[in-house]
ZADO-1210 file (C-alpha; in nm, 4 decimals, padded with zeros to 6 digits):
<atoms>
<atom x="-00.4809" y="03.2669" z="-03.7261" code="MET" pos="1"/>
<atom x="-00.2500" y="03.0206" z="-03.5712" code="SER" pos="2"/>
<atom x="-00.3530" y="02.6359" z="-03.5932" code="HIS" pos="3"/>
<atom x="-00.3412" y="02.6216" z="-03.2139" code="ALA" pos="4"/>
<atom x="-00.5760" y="02.8832" z="-03.1559" code="GLU" pos="5"/>
<atom x="-00.7506" y="02.6864" z="-03.4054" code="ALA" pos="6"/>
<atom x="-00.8240" y="02.5057" z="-03.2276" code="ILE" pos="7"/>
<atom x="-00.8832" y="02.6060" z="-02.9234" code="GLN" pos="8"/>
<atom x="-01.2030" y="02.7774" z="-03.0986" code="LEU" pos="9"/>
<atom x="-01.3471" y="02.4069" z="-03.1972" code="MET" pos="10"/>
<atom x="-01.2617" y="02.2856" z="-02.8753" code="ILE" pos="11"/>
<atom x="-01.4661" y="02.6585" z="-02.6718" code="ASP" pos="12"/>
<atom x="-01.8023" y="02.6200" z="-03.0028" code="THR" pos="13"/>
<atom x="-02.0556" y="02.4333" z="-02.8681" code="SER" pos="14"/>
<atom x="-02.1546" y="02.2578" z="-03.2477" code="VAL" pos="15"/>
<atom x="-01.9062" y="02.2285" z="-03.5442" code="LEU" pos="16"/>
<atom x="-02.0374" y="02.2526" z="-03.8316" code="VAL" pos="17"/>
<atom x="-01.8458" y="02.0336" z="-04.1244" code="LEU" pos="18"/>
<atom x="-01.9755" y="02.0597" z="-04.4896" code="LEU" pos="19"/>
<atom x="-01.9167" y="01.8450" z="-04.7810" code="THR" pos="20"/>
<atom x="-01.8889" y="01.8910" z="-05.1476" code="PRO" pos="21"/>
<atom x="-02.2806" y="01.8102" z="-05.3589" code="ASN" pos="22"/>
<atom x="-02.1088" y="01.5819" z="-05.6035" code="GLU" pos="23"/>
<atom x="-02.1755" y="01.2146" z="-05.6505" code="SER" pos="24"/>
<atom x="-01.7903" y="01.1312" z="-05.6090" code="ASP" pos="25"/>
<atom x="-01.7969" y="01.3094" z="-05.2826" code="GLU" pos="26"/>
<atom x="-01.8463" y="00.9574" z="-05.0488" code="ALA" pos="27"/>
<atom x="-01.4157" y="00.8829" z="-05.0303" code="ALA" pos="28"/>
<atom x="-01.4213" y="01.2289" z="-04.9895" code="PHE" pos="29"/>
<atom x="-01.2637" y="01.2514" z="-04.6068" code="LEU" pos="30"/>
<atom x="-01.1587" y="01.6025" z="-04.4743" code="PRO" pos="31"/>
<atom x="-00.8429" y="01.6494" z="-04.2353" code="GLY" pos="32"/>
<atom x="-01.0751" y="01.9128" z="-04.0798" code="LYS" pos="33"/>
<atom x="-01.3388" y="01.6029" z="-03.9853" code="LEU" pos="34"/>
<atom x="-01.0540" y="01.4601" z="-03.7677" code="PHE" pos="35"/>
<atom x="-00.9681" y="01.7301" z="-03.6146" code="GLU" pos="36"/>
<atom x="-01.3664" y="01.7726" z="-03.5756" code="TYR" pos="37"/>
<atom x="-01.3467" y="01.4660" z="-03.3680" code="LEU" pos="38"/>
<atom x="-01.0327" y="01.5223" z="-03.1324" code="SER" pos="39"/>
<atom x="-01.2320" y="01.9019" z="-03.0544" code="ALA" pos="40"/>
<atom x="-01.5042" y="01.6249" z="-02.8671" code="ARG" pos="41"/>
<atom x="-01.7551" y="01.8860" z="-02.9490" code="ARG" pos="42"/>
<atom x="-02.0588" y="01.7645" z="-03.1522" code="PRO" pos="43"/>
<atom x="-02.0774" y="01.8036" z="-03.5530" code="ILE" pos="44"/>
<atom x="-02.3162" y="01.8769" z="-03.7595" code="LEU" pos="45"/>
<atom x="-02.2589" y="01.7520" z="-04.1496" code="CYS" pos="46"/>
<atom x="-02.4105" y="01.8274" z="-04.4059" code="LEU" pos="47"/>
<atom x="-02.3530" y="01.5259" z="-04.6322" code="ALA" pos="48"/>
<atom x="-02.4697" y="01.2995" z="-04.9518" code="SER" pos="49"/>
<atom x="-02.6472" y="00.9791" z="-04.8353" code="PRO" pos="50"/>
<atom x="-02.3586" y="00.7577" z="-04.9000" code="ASN" pos="51"/>
<atom x="-02.0881" y="00.9444" z="-04.8321" code="ASN" pos="52"/>
<atom x="-01.8257" y="00.8145" z="-04.5860" code="ASP" pos="53"/>
<atom x="-01.7912" y="01.1203" z="-04.3918" code="ILE" pos="54"/>
<atom x="-02.2130" y="01.0049" z="-04.2460" code="ARG" pos="55"/>
<atom x="-02.0547" y="00.6668" z="-04.0755" code="HIS" pos="56"/>
<atom x="-01.7516" y="00.8069" z="-03.8833" code="ILE" pos="57"/>
<atom x="-01.9680" y="01.0614" z="-03.7425" code="ILE" pos="58"/>
<atom x="-02.2715" y="00.8085" z="-03.6837" code="ALA" pos="59"/>
<atom x="-02.0125" y="00.4776" z="-03.5584" code="ASP" pos="60"/>
<atom x="-01.8661" y="00.8232" z="-03.2894" code="CYS" pos="61"/>
<atom x="-02.1839" y="00.9300" z="-03.2059" code="ASN" pos="62"/>
<atom x="-02.0050" y="01.2286" z="-03.2690" code="ALA" pos="63"/>
<atom x="-02.3360" y="01.4086" z="-03.3899" code="GLY" pos="64"/>
<atom x="-02.5156" y="01.4130" z="-03.6907" code="GLN" pos="65"/>
<atom x="-02.5328" y="01.4014" z="-04.0284" code="SER" pos="66"/>
<atom x="-02.8272" y="01.5925" z="-04.3241" code="PHE" pos="67"/>
<atom x="-02.9290" y="01.5370" z="-04.6787" code="ASP" pos="68"/>
<atom x="-02.8604" y="01.9754" z="-04.8103" code="TYR" pos="69"/>
<atom x="-03.1246" y="01.9955" z="-04.8148" code="HIS" pos="70"/>
<atom x="-03.3125" y="01.8567" z="-04.4696" code="ASP" pos="71"/>
<atom x="-03.4569" y="02.1888" z="-04.3168" code="ASP" pos="72"/>
<atom x="-03.6797" y="02.0713" z="-04.0107" code="GLU" pos="73"/>
<atom x="-03.3929" y="01.7996" z="-03.9374" code="ASP" pos="74"/>
<atom x="-03.1109" y="02.0149" z="-03.9251" code="ILE" pos="75"/>
<atom x="-03.2920" y="02.3072" z="-03.7095" code="LEU" pos="76"/>
<atom x="-03.4616" y="02.0121" z="-03.4748" code="ARG" pos="77"/>
<atom x="-03.1019" y="01.8830" z="-03.4617" code="PHE" pos="78"/>
<atom x="-02.9404" y="02.3102" z="-03.3997" code="LEU" pos="79"/>
<atom x="-03.2394" y="02.3811" z="-03.1551" code="GLU" pos="80"/>
<atom x="-03.1414" y="02.1069" z="-02.8831" code="LYS" pos="81"/>
<atom x="-02.8112" y="02.1806" z="-02.9038" code="GLN" pos="82"/>
<atom x="-02.9360" y="02.5471" z="-02.8292" code="TYR" pos="83"/>
<atom x="-03.1369" y="02.4287" z="-02.5625" code="SER" pos="84"/>
<atom x="-02.8352" y="02.2229" z="-02.3758" code="GLU" pos="85"/>
<atom x="-02.5990" y="02.5341" z="-02.4294" code="TRP" pos="86"/>
<atom x="-02.8693" y="02.7771" z="-02.3094" code="GLU" pos="87"/>
<atom x="-02.8522" y="02.5629" z="-01.9584" code="ASN" pos="88"/>
<atom x="-02.5307" y="02.5685" z="-01.9083" code="GLY" pos="89"/>
<atom x="-02.5051" y="02.2061" z="-02.0395" code="LYS" pos="90"/>
<atom x="-02.1721" y="02.2062" z="-02.3743" code="ILE" pos="91"/>
<atom x="-02.1818" y="01.8732" z="-02.5583" code="SER" pos="92"/>
<atom x="-01.8614" y="01.6905" z="-02.5298" code="GLN" pos="93"/>
<atom x="-01.8432" y="01.3273" z="-02.6680" code="LEU" pos="94"/>
<atom x="-01.8296" y="01.0140" z="-02.3881" code="THR" pos="95"/>
<atom x="-01.7591" y="00.7622" z="-02.6293" code="ASP" pos="96"/>
<atom x="-01.4199" y="00.6704" z="-02.7133" code="SER" pos="97"/>
<atom x="-01.4731" y="00.5523" z="-03.0433" code="ALA" pos="98"/>
<atom x="-01.3521" y="00.8662" z="-03.2098" code="TYR" pos="99"/>
<atom x="-01.0281" y="00.8102" z="-03.0434" code="LEU" pos="100"/>
<atom x="-00.9950" y="00.5910" z="-03.3827" code="GLN" pos="101"/>
<atom x="-00.9430" y="00.8128" z="-03.5815" code="TYR" pos="102"/>
<atom x="-00.6576" y="01.0848" z="-03.3890" code="SER" pos="103"/>
<atom x="-00.3391" y="01.1130" z="-03.5693" code="ARG" pos="104"/>
<atom x="-00.1476" y="00.8695" z="-03.3772" code="LYS" pos="105"/>
<atom x="-00.3849" y="00.5490" z="-03.4115" code="ASN" pos="106"/>
<atom x="-00.4546" y="00.6239" z="-03.7406" code="LEU" pos="107"/>
<atom x="-00.0757" y="00.7401" z="-03.8163" code="THR" pos="108"/>
<atom x="00.0218" y="00.3672" z="-03.6782" code="ALA" pos="109"/>
<atom x="-00.1722" y="00.2288" z="-03.8991" code="GLN" pos="110"/>
<atom x="-00.0339" y="00.3109" z="-04.1822" code="LEU" pos="111"/>
<atom x="00.2913" y="00.2317" z="-04.0141" code="THR" pos="112"/>
<atom x="00.1655" y="-00.1765" z="-04.0030" code="GLU" pos="113"/>
<atom x="00.0294" y="-00.1724" z="-04.3568" code="LEU" pos="114"/>
<atom x="00.3662" y="-00.0362" z="-04.4758" code="LEU" pos="115"/>
<atom x="00.5362" y="-00.2653" z="-04.3458" code="THR" pos="116"/>
<atom x="00.3762" y="-00.6063" z="-04.3444" code="ASP" pos="117"/>
<atom x="00.3260" y="-00.4800" z="-04.7746" code="THR" pos="118"/>
<atom x="00.7285" y="-00.5178" z="-04.6804" code="GLN" pos="119"/>
</atoms>
């Protein structure tokens, strides 16, 4: 599957699932998929440890919810809510523009600025 097809599937999906390693040193682990999910503007269900930076980004962008690995009841409630919305013809789409700060264009501009400032 091409990257463009994968992106289109993300956009067409009701809920995106992001799984992170269940390890103590994962806090600095930021997969590229997180940024693709943010640009798809669909709710994200994330499983991550409490101190993971991914959780903060998802919360800052109001982009879904993050859960501990064994938080079965809250995960189920989140999925039931999303299913109910889907069943009623509502597919959630991020309306908060905070996710734009994590766009490739913006992140590249920030990196360019950092590199320019160090020269």
